VMD Tcl script that builds the backbone (N, CA, C; Angstrom):
set m [mol new atoms 351]
animate dup $m
set s [atomselect $m all]
$s set {name element resname resid chain x y z} {
  {N N MET 1 A 17.634 -3.092 -19.568}
  {CA C MET 1 A 17.184 -4.090 -19.346}
  {C C MET 1 A 16.426 -4.648 -18.267}
  {N N GLN 2 A 15.220 -5.262 -18.370}
  {CA C GLN 2 A 14.750 -5.236 -17.238}
  {C C GLN 2 A 14.519 -6.295 -16.389}
  {N N TYR 3 A 14.636 -6.234 -15.034}
  {CA C TYR 3 A 14.935 -7.654 -13.406}
  {C C TYR 3 A 13.335 -7.023 -13.415}
  {N N LEU 4 A 13.567 -8.804 -12.657}
  {CA C LEU 4 A 12.760 -8.668 -12.507}
  {C C LEU 4 A 12.634 -9.462 -10.411}
  {N N LEU 5 A 12.721 -9.192 -9.530}
  {CA C LEU 5 A 12.858 -8.429 -7.758}
  {C C LEU 5 A 11.517 -9.687 -7.171}
  {N N MET 6 A 12.115 -10.187 -7.141}
  {CA C MET 6 A 11.182 -11.767 -6.267}
  {C C MET 6 A 11.523 -11.894 -4.644}
  {N N ILE 7 A 9.948 -11.133 -4.118}
  {CA C ILE 7 A 10.811 -11.223 -2.606}
  {C C ILE 7 A 10.186 -12.698 -1.978}
  {N N TYR 8 A 11.027 -12.952 -1.808}
  {CA C TYR 8 A 10.281 -14.360 -0.582}
  {C C TYR 8 A 10.689 -14.239 1.222}
  {N N ALA 9 A 9.198 -14.926 1.813}
  {CA C ALA 9 A 9.351 -14.123 3.096}
  {C C ALA 9 A 9.054 -15.967 4.080}
  {N N ASP 10 A 9.195 -15.187 4.535}
  {CA C ASP 10 A 8.945 -16.926 5.471}
  {C C ASP 10 A 7.107 -16.718 5.863}
  {N N GLU 11 A 6.764 -17.781 6.113}
  {CA C GLU 11 A 5.360 -18.074 5.376}
  {C C GLU 11 A 3.935 -17.858 6.456}
  {N N THR 12 A 5.047 -17.156 7.896}
  {CA C THR 12 A 4.174 -17.316 8.972}
  {C C THR 12 A 3.911 -15.166 8.259}
  {N N TYR 13 A 4.691 -14.479 7.756}
  {CA C TYR 13 A 4.050 -13.308 7.258}
  {C C TYR 13 A 3.192 -12.769 7.485}
  {N N GLY 14 A 2.060 -12.682 7.182}
  {CA C GLY 14 A 1.062 -12.455 7.369}
  {C C GLY 14 A 0.588 -12.541 8.938}
  {N N MET 15 A 1.169 -12.954 9.502}
  {CA C MET 15 A 1.473 -12.741 10.730}
  {C C MET 15 A 1.612 -11.264 11.854}
  {N N MET 16 A 1.728 -10.765 11.225}
  {CA C MET 16 A 2.191 -9.358 11.826}
  {C C MET 16 A 1.020 -9.224 12.994}
  {N N THR 17 A 1.539 -7.802 13.710}
  {CA C THR 17 A -0.001 -7.601 14.073}
  {C C THR 17 A -0.108 -6.304 13.157}
  {N N PRO 18 A -1.386 -5.360 13.945}
  {CA C PRO 18 A -1.933 -4.491 12.969}
  {C C PRO 18 A -1.151 -3.499 12.584}
  {N N GLU 19 A -0.417 -2.798 13.170}
  {CA C GLU 19 A 0.684 -1.958 14.028}
  {C C GLU 19 A 1.938 -2.245 12.795}
  {N N GLU 20 A 2.376 -3.073 13.218}
  {CA C GLU 20 A 3.419 -3.810 11.798}
  {C C GLU 20 A 3.101 -3.952 10.620}
  {N N GLY 21 A 2.001 -4.117 10.589}
  {CA C GLY 21 A 0.749 -4.603 9.227}
  {C C GLY 21 A 1.702 -3.223 8.573}
  {N N ARG 22 A 1.027 -2.419 9.519}
  {CA C ARG 22 A 0.579 -1.134 8.781}
  {C C ARG 22 A 1.941 -0.207 8.917}
  {N N ALA 23 A 2.955 -0.146 9.293}
  {CA C ALA 23 A 4.269 -0.206 9.072}
  {C C ALA 23 A 4.888 -1.200 8.117}
  {N N MET 24 A 4.787 -1.712 7.903}
  {CA C MET 24 A 5.394 -2.396 6.904}
  {C C MET 24 A 4.612 -2.029 5.046}
  {N N GLY 25 A 3.651 -1.554 5.210}
  {CA C GLY 25 A 2.482 -1.615 4.265}
  {C C GLY 25 A 3.226 0.078 3.776}
  {N N ASP 26 A 2.968 0.878 4.952}
  {CA C ASP 26 A 3.621 2.051 4.680}
  {C C ASP 26 A 5.574 2.549 4.218}
  {N N ALA 27 A 5.392 1.347 4.129}
  {CA C ALA 27 A 7.424 1.150 3.876}
  {C C ALA 27 A 7.326 1.409 2.913}
  {N N TYR 28 A 6.723 -0.240 2.020}
  {CA C TYR 28 A 6.378 -0.351 0.578}
  {C C TYR 28 A 5.373 0.338 -0.270}
  {N N ALA 29 A 4.861 1.292 0.174}
  {CA C ALA 29 A 3.820 2.427 -0.190}
  {C C ALA 29 A 4.906 3.824 -0.581}
  {N N LYS 30 A 5.916 3.626 0.760}
  {CA C LYS 30 A 7.438 4.527 -0.021}
  {C C LYS 30 A 8.434 4.569 -0.859}
  {N N PHE 31 A 8.543 2.868 -1.070}
  {CA C PHE 31 A 9.695 2.774 -1.781}
  {C C PHE 31 A 8.936 2.427 -2.959}
  {N N THR 32 A 7.684 2.240 -3.238}
  {CA C THR 32 A 7.514 1.978 -4.744}
  {C C THR 32 A 6.652 3.287 -5.286}
  {N N GLN 33 A 6.316 4.357 -4.366}
  {CA C GLN 33 A 6.284 5.429 -4.665}
  {C C GLN 33 A 7.834 5.952 -5.247}
  {N N GLU 34 A 8.843 6.138 -4.582}
  {CA C GLU 34 A 10.762 6.363 -5.614}
  {C C GLU 34 A 10.439 5.086 -6.659}
  {N N ILE 35 A 10.125 3.983 -6.701}
  {CA C ILE 35 A 10.943 4.019 -7.906}
  {C C ILE 35 A 9.668 3.926 -9.003}
  {N N VAL 36 A 8.813 4.608 -8.983}
  {CA C VAL 36 A 7.885 5.122 -9.256}
  {C C VAL 36 A 8.735 5.949 -10.292}
  {N N ALA 37 A 9.138 7.124 -9.731}
  {CA C ALA 37 A 9.982 8.727 -9.972}
  {C C ALA 37 A 10.797 8.141 -10.545}
  {N N SER 38 A 11.680 7.686 -9.809}
  {CA C SER 38 A 12.986 7.371 -10.317}
  {C C SER 38 A 12.958 6.299 -12.383}
  {N N GLY 39 A 11.619 6.759 -12.039}
  {CA C GLY 39 A 11.495 5.679 -13.319}
  {C C GLY 39 A 11.688 4.123 -13.527}
  {N N HIS 40 A 12.232 3.178 -12.498}
  {CA C HIS 40 A 13.006 2.206 -12.537}
  {C C HIS 40 A 10.524 1.011 -12.800}
  {N N LEU 41 A 10.500 1.572 -11.979}
  {CA C LEU 41 A 9.099 0.874 -11.534}
  {C C LEU 41 A 8.755 0.295 -12.767}
  {N N LYS 42 A 8.282 -1.314 -13.781}
  {CA C LYS 42 A 7.800 -1.297 -15.128}
  {C C LYS 42 A 5.654 -1.937 -14.307}
  {N N GLY 43 A 6.233 -2.786 -13.180}
  {CA C GLY 43 A 4.950 -3.498 -13.015}
  {C C GLY 43 A 5.607 -4.131 -12.022}
  {N N GLY 44 A 4.952 -4.612 -10.581}
  {CA C GLY 44 A 4.318 -5.716 -9.372}
  {C C GLY 44 A 3.557 -5.279 -8.684}
  {N N ASP 45 A 3.514 -6.270 -8.250}
  {CA C ASP 45 A 2.149 -6.877 -7.183}
  {C C ASP 45 A 2.601 -8.183 -5.604}
  {N N ARG 46 A 1.211 -7.581 -4.767}
  {CA C ARG 46 A 2.123 -8.384 -3.888}
  {C C ARG 46 A 0.837 -9.523 -4.328}
  {N N LEU 47 A 1.514 -11.068 -3.622}
  {CA C LEU 47 A 0.666 -12.286 -4.128}
  {C C LEU 47 A -0.088 -12.395 -2.844}
  {N N LYS 48 A -0.869 -13.429 -3.180}
  {CA C LYS 48 A -1.824 -13.600 -2.263}
  {C C LYS 48 A -1.532 -14.926 -1.772}
  {N N PRO 49 A -1.647 -15.395 -0.205}
  {CA C PRO 49 A -0.917 -15.869 0.662}
  {C C PRO 49 A -0.011 -17.655 0.118}
  {N N PRO 50 A 0.875 -18.431 0.345}
  {CA C PRO 50 A 1.394 -19.390 -0.343}
  {C C PRO 50 A -0.741 -20.869 -0.622}
  {N N SER 51 A -0.885 -20.630 0.561}
  {CA C SER 51 A -2.185 -21.366 0.483}
  {C C SER 51 A -3.408 -21.529 -0.169}
  {N N SER 52 A -3.339 -20.286 -1.033}
  {CA C SER 52 A -3.651 -19.609 -2.242}
  {C C SER 52 A -3.209 -20.649 -3.421}
  {N N ALA 53 A -2.348 -21.139 -3.539}
  {CA C ALA 53 A -1.315 -20.827 -4.817}
  {C C ALA 53 A -1.645 -22.988 -5.138}
  {N N THR 54 A -2.091 -23.396 -6.074}
  {CA C THR 54 A -1.490 -24.006 -7.025}
  {C C THR 54 A -0.797 -24.187 -7.587}
  {N N THR 55 A -0.265 -25.604 -7.485}
  {CA C THR 55 A 0.677 -26.094 -8.443}
  {C C THR 55 A 0.680 -27.093 -9.357}
  {N N ILE 56 A 1.747 -27.014 -11.063}
  {CA C ILE 56 A 1.522 -27.807 -12.165}
  {C C ILE 56 A 2.750 -28.546 -11.978}
  {N N ARG 57 A 2.239 -29.969 -11.847}
  {CA C ARG 57 A 3.715 -30.912 -11.491}
  {C C ARG 57 A 3.946 -31.128 -12.461}
  {N N ARG 58 A 5.205 -31.764 -13.899}
  {CA C ARG 58 A 5.381 -32.999 -14.588}
  {C C ARG 58 A 6.929 -33.758 -14.077}
  {N N GLY 59 A 6.089 -34.875 -15.540}
  {CA C GLY 59 A 7.233 -36.437 -15.210}
  {C C GLY 59 A 6.707 -37.342 -15.093}
  {N N ASP 60 A 7.100 -38.223 -15.885}
  {CA C ASP 60 A 6.956 -38.956 -17.052}
  {C C ASP 60 A 5.403 -38.923 -17.852}
  {N N GLY 61 A 5.673 -37.762 -18.260}
  {CA C GLY 61 A 4.962 -37.518 -19.634}
  {C C GLY 61 A 3.293 -37.556 -18.939}
  {N N LYS 62 A 3.004 -36.947 -17.581}
  {CA C LYS 62 A 1.853 -36.493 -17.460}
  {C C LYS 62 A 2.201 -35.374 -16.508}
  {N N SER 63 A 1.067 -34.727 -15.956}
  {CA C SER 63 A 1.058 -33.625 -15.009}
  {C C SER 63 A 0.003 -34.154 -13.734}
  {N N MET 64 A 0.381 -33.366 -12.656}
  {CA C MET 64 A -0.550 -33.342 -11.589}
  {C C MET 64 A -0.566 -31.976 -11.162}
  {N N THR 65 A -1.780 -31.740 -10.682}
  {CA C THR 65 A -2.284 -30.148 -10.059}
  {C C THR 65 A -1.920 -30.572 -8.393}
  {N N THR 66 A -1.623 -29.339 -7.790}
  {CA C THR 66 A -1.737 -30.295 -6.645}
  {C C THR 66 A -2.120 -28.453 -5.901}
  {N N ASP 67 A -2.288 -28.932 -4.148}
  {CA C ASP 67 A -3.254 -27.140 -3.608}
  {C C ASP 67 A -1.356 -26.692 -2.997}
  {N N GLY 68 A -0.864 -25.591 -3.210}
  {CA C GLY 68 A -0.792 -24.531 -2.984}
  {C C GLY 68 A 1.171 -24.427 -3.049}
  {N N PRO 69 A 1.991 -23.710 -2.926}
  {CA C PRO 69 A 3.041 -23.311 -3.790}
  {C C PRO 69 A 4.025 -24.716 -4.244}
  {N N PHE 70 A 5.190 -24.897 -5.270}
  {CA C PHE 70 A 5.324 -24.993 -5.246}
  {C C PHE 70 A 7.048 -25.993 -4.088}
  {N N ALA 71 A 7.349 -24.738 -3.892}
  {CA C ALA 71 A 8.580 -24.792 -3.023}
  {C C ALA 71 A 7.944 -25.807 -1.503}
  {N N GLU 72 A 8.750 -26.371 -1.067}
  {CA C GLU 72 A 7.958 -26.871 -0.179}
  {C C GLU 72 A 9.386 -25.984 0.717}
  {N N THR 73 A 9.514 -25.285 1.373}
  {CA C THR 73 A 10.278 -24.735 2.642}
  {C C THR 73 A 9.217 -23.465 2.976}
  {N N ARG 74 A 9.942 -22.890 3.821}
  {CA C ARG 74 A 9.281 -22.036 5.189}
  {C C ARG 74 A 9.202 -21.010 4.142}
  {N N GLU 75 A 9.529 -20.266 3.099}
  {CA C GLU 75 A 10.083 -18.899 2.414}
  {C C GLU 75 A 9.380 -18.908 1.568}
  {N N GLN 76 A 8.494 -18.105 0.937}
  {CA C GLN 76 A 7.812 -18.462 -0.432}
  {C C GLN 76 A 7.373 -17.149 -0.779}
  {N N LEU 77 A 7.329 -17.634 -1.877}
  {CA C LEU 77 A 7.331 -16.032 -3.155}
  {C C LEU 77 A 6.245 -14.765 -2.587}
  {N N THR 78 A 6.773 -13.491 -2.003}
  {CA C THR 78 A 5.736 -12.931 -1.556}
  {C C THR 78 A 4.919 -11.906 -2.317}
  {N N GLY 79 A 6.064 -10.951 -3.422}
  {CA C GLY 79 A 5.420 -10.366 -3.789}
  {C C GLY 79 A 6.660 -10.038 -4.838}
  {N N TYR 80 A 6.636 -9.400 -6.027}
  {CA C TYR 80 A 6.997 -9.258 -7.423}
  {C C TYR 80 A 7.359 -8.161 -7.526}
  {N N TYR 81 A 8.192 -7.083 -7.850}
  {CA C TYR 81 A 8.684 -5.768 -9.071}
  {C C TYR 81 A 9.653 -5.992 -9.733}
  {N N MET 82 A 9.432 -5.578 -11.338}
  {CA C MET 82 A 9.500 -5.437 -12.636}
  {C C MET 82 A 10.305 -4.871 -12.696}
  {N N ILE 83 A 11.016 -4.367 -13.029}
  {CA C ILE 83 A 12.438 -2.821 -13.392}
  {C C ILE 83 A 12.753 -2.724 -14.559}
  {N N GLU 84 A 13.264 -1.968 -14.856}
  {CA C GLU 84 A 14.158 -0.979 -16.475}
  {C C GLU 84 A 14.978 -0.361 -15.196}
  {N N ALA 85 A 16.804 -1.424 -15.639}
  {CA C ALA 85 A 17.398 -0.328 -14.872}
  {C C ALA 85 A 18.417 -0.647 -15.739}
  {N N ARG 86 A 19.575 0.248 -15.286}
  {CA C ARG 86 A 20.620 0.412 -16.333}
  {C C ARG 86 A 21.500 -1.572 -16.671}
  {N N ASP 87 A 21.501 -1.666 -15.693}
  {CA C ASP 87 A 22.300 -3.305 -15.049}
  {C C ASP 87 A 22.402 -3.701 -13.763}
  {N N LEU 88 A 23.108 -5.089 -13.862}
  {CA C LEU 88 A 22.661 -5.450 -12.342}
  {C C LEU 88 A 23.195 -4.489 -11.278}
  {N N ASP 89 A 24.664 -4.152 -11.419}
  {CA C ASP 89 A 24.537 -3.092 -10.212}
  {C C ASP 89 A 23.172 -1.817 -9.696}
  {N N ASP 90 A 22.972 -1.192 -10.775}
  {CA C ASP 90 A 21.351 -0.394 -10.783}
  {C C ASP 90 A 20.745 -0.856 -9.957}
  {N N ALA 91 A 19.853 -2.051 -10.710}
  {CA C ALA 91 A 19.117 -3.356 -10.473}
  {C C ALA 91 A 19.315 -3.504 -9.107}
  {N N MET 92 A 21.256 -4.177 -8.910}
  {CA C MET 92 A 20.835 -4.465 -6.861}
  {C C MET 92 A 20.417 -3.936 -6.322}
  {N N ALA 93 A 20.718 -2.202 -6.533}
  {CA C ALA 93 A 20.623 -1.034 -5.648}
  {C C ALA 93 A 19.251 -0.546 -5.101}
  {N N VAL 94 A 18.054 -1.150 -6.830}
  {CA C VAL 94 A 16.735 -1.168 -5.884}
  {C C VAL 94 A 16.340 -2.034 -4.966}
  {N N ALA 95 A 16.590 -2.517 -5.762}
  {CA C ALA 95 A 16.536 -4.178 -4.879}
  {C C ALA 95 A 16.902 -4.207 -2.788}
  {N N GLU 96 A 17.694 -3.604 -3.170}
  {CA C GLU 96 A 18.388 -3.347 -1.595}
  {C C GLU 96 A 18.122 -2.431 -1.059}
  {N N ARG 97 A 16.533 -1.192 -1.601}
  {CA C ARG 97 A 16.304 -0.606 -0.850}
  {C C ARG 97 A 14.253 -1.240 -0.337}
  {N N ILE 98 A 14.515 -2.606 -0.707}
  {CA C ILE 98 A 12.958 -3.155 -1.076}
  {C C ILE 98 A 12.735 -3.318 0.885}
  {N N PRO 99 A 11.976 -2.864 1.696}
  {CA C PRO 99 A 11.580 -2.671 3.011}
  {C C PRO 99 A 11.518 -4.451 3.906}
  {N N PHE 100 A 12.107 -5.011 3.038}
  {CA C PHE 100 A 11.721 -6.290 3.564}
  {C C PHE 100 A 13.193 -7.293 4.977}
  {N N THR 101 A 12.125 -7.058 6.104}
  {CA C THR 101 A 12.713 -7.132 6.932}
  {C C THR 101 A 13.297 -8.273 7.754}
  {N N ALA 102 A 12.583 -9.291 7.048}
  {CA C ALA 102 A 13.288 -10.822 6.426}
  {C C ALA 102 A 13.211 -11.562 5.633}
  {N N GLY 103 A 14.020 -12.837 5.225}
  {CA C GLY 103 A 13.821 -13.537 4.347}
  {C C GLY 103 A 14.701 -13.126 3.072}
  {N N ALA 104 A 14.256 -12.807 1.823}
  {CA C ALA 104 A 15.267 -12.613 0.522}
  {C C ALA 104 A 14.427 -12.350 -0.306}
  {N N VAL 105 A 15.531 -11.543 -1.715}
  {CA C VAL 105 A 15.184 -11.057 -2.839}
  {C C VAL 105 A 15.433 -11.013 -3.757}
  {N N GLU 106 A 15.220 -12.283 -4.711}
  {CA C GLU 106 A 16.131 -12.412 -5.570}
  {C C GLU 106 A 15.782 -11.604 -7.037}
  {N N VAL 107 A 17.194 -10.911 -7.264}
  {CA C VAL 107 A 17.228 -11.123 -8.451}
  {C C VAL 107 A 17.755 -11.529 -9.435}
  {N N ARG 108 A 16.606 -11.259 -11.201}
  {CA C ARG 108 A 16.598 -12.075 -11.791}
  {C C ARG 108 A 16.548 -11.236 -13.380}
  {N N PRO 109 A 17.404 -11.294 -14.257}
  {CA C PRO 109 A 17.137 -10.067 -15.191}
  {C C PRO 109 A 15.904 -11.241 -16.568}
  {N N ILE 110 A 15.249 -9.715 -16.919}
  {CA C ILE 110 A 14.301 -10.919 -17.275}
  {C C ILE 110 A 15.356 -10.961 -18.623}
  {N N ASP 111 A 14.963 -12.045 -20.156}
  {CA C ASP 111 A 15.399 -12.420 -21.141}
  {C C ASP 111 A 14.669 -12.180 -22.096}
  {N N SER 112 A 14.346 -11.253 -22.757}
  {CA C SER 112 A 13.074 -10.866 -23.042}
  {C C SER 112 A 13.549 -10.883 -24.990}
  {N N LEU 113 A 15.094 -10.987 -25.630}
  {CA C LEU 113 A 14.493 -12.125 -26.160}
  {C C LEU 113 A 14.370 -12.292 -26.460}
  {N N ALA 114 A 13.481 -14.126 -25.753}
  {CA C ALA 114 A 13.233 -14.562 -25.811}
  {C C ALA 114 A 12.172 -14.722 -25.878}
  {N N ARG 115 A 11.105 -13.546 -25.721}
  {CA C ARG 115 A 9.682 -13.011 -25.457}
  {C C ARG 115 A 8.470 -14.319 -27.142}
  {N N GLN 116 A 7.935 -14.431 -26.902}
  {CA C GLN 116 A 7.035 -15.563 -28.242}
  {C C GLN 116 A 5.864 -13.911 -28.829}
  {N N TYR 117 A 6.355 -13.067 -27.783}
  {CA C TYR 117 A 4.414 -12.005 -28.702}
  {C C TYR 117 A 5.480 -11.347 -29.617}
}
mol reanalyze $m
mol bondsrecalc $m
mol representation Tube
mol addrep $m
């Protein structure tokens, strides 16, 4: 079964010192290499900052486009991994190893039976 591991961080995550940024990058590179080797990784990327987002909202039969992320919160979606896992426990074990220092990781099963392609 496939799971999407969505990584949320405080919107100030990009304000690290160069040393902190390198250490975080090294930790993510190591984690990514480990889940490639274990066969879990199916895809994933870091996302551009929330300020680069554009959101489409719908209501009353109309669409409205706004700059920025949908959520009005300090934590924003900063990246994701799509993984293959035996079950939720296996997916959670992989998610637990993501080297984030603050924020959250949402683990959500992908409903592949609903695919339209």
